[in-house]
PLY file of the C-alpha trace (Angstrom):
ply
format ascii 1.0
element vertex 66
property float x
property float y
property float z
element edge 65
property int vertex1
property int vertex2
end_header
-0.35 -0.31 0.15
1.32 3.21 -0.81
0.84 6.58 -0.37
1.56 10.02 -2.19
0.66 13.66 -1.40
-0.87 15.44 -4.34
0.65 19.05 -3.80
-2.38 20.35 -2.50
-4.66 20.45 0.52
-8.93 20.26 0.46
-11.11 22.25 2.50
-14.24 21.64 4.22
-16.87 24.44 2.82
-19.63 26.01 4.39
-22.24 23.59 3.19
-20.62 20.52 4.56
-18.93 19.77 1.43
-14.68 19.25 0.41
-12.84 20.98 -2.21
-12.27 18.50 -4.95
-8.55 17.10 -5.38
-6.97 17.26 -8.78
-6.61 13.33 -10.45
-6.46 10.24 -9.08
-6.12 12.52 -5.45
-8.83 11.93 -2.62
-8.75 14.18 -0.06
-8.25 12.42 3.61
-9.18 14.48 6.38
-9.32 13.66 10.52
-12.78 13.88 12.02
-13.63 17.44 13.43
-10.69 19.32 11.32
-11.69 21.72 8.17
-8.62 20.84 6.37
-7.23 17.71 4.87
-4.51 16.71 2.69
-4.88 15.33 -1.14
-3.37 12.21 -1.31
-3.21 9.42 -4.06
-3.21 5.75 -2.54
-2.39 2.67 -4.63
-2.80 -0.88 -3.26
-0.09 -3.49 -4.70
-1.16 -6.88 -4.15
2.27 -9.10 -3.57
0.94 -12.96 -4.82
1.22 -11.44 -8.18
4.81 -11.83 -7.20
5.41 -14.99 -5.13
9.30 -14.99 -5.48
10.20 -11.34 -3.73
12.47 -11.40 -1.35
13.12 -8.85 1.41
16.02 -7.31 -0.71
13.34 -6.51 -4.04
11.44 -4.63 -1.30
14.08 -1.81 -0.41
13.81 1.11 -2.85
11.02 2.30 -4.95
8.64 -0.17 -5.32
8.66 -3.19 -7.53
11.99 -1.81 -8.89
13.90 -4.97 -11.34
17.33 -5.76 -10.58
19.46 -5.42 -14.05
0 1
1 2
2 3
3 4
4 5
5 6
6 7
7 8
8 9
9 10
10 11
11 12
12 13
13 14
14 15
15 16
16 17
17 18
18 19
19 20
20 21
21 22
22 23
23 24
24 25
25 26
26 27
27 28
28 29
29 30
30 31
31 32
32 33
33 34
34 35
35 36
36 37
37 38
38 39
39 40
40 41
41 42
42 43
43 44
44 45
45 46
46 47
47 48
48 49
49 50
50 51
51 52
52 53
53 54
54 55
55 56
56 57
57 58
58 59
59 60
60 61
61 62
62 63
63 64
64 65
C-alpha cells in the first residue's frame, strides 16, 4: 500500500462539502478538522510476485534488478 501527497490540500466548505482534489487524488482529513490533504493511494497485490525477497522490497516499489 503506498500513499503520495498530491501537492495540494482540501478544505471543508460552509455547506459541509469538501473542495475537490485533482486527478486520482482524494481528500483525507481527521474528524472535526476543516483542513485535509489530497492524497493518492495504491494497493500492490504482492501475491502477483510470489518470488520477492526482502532485498527486492528495498527502495522504490517493484524496482527490478538488472
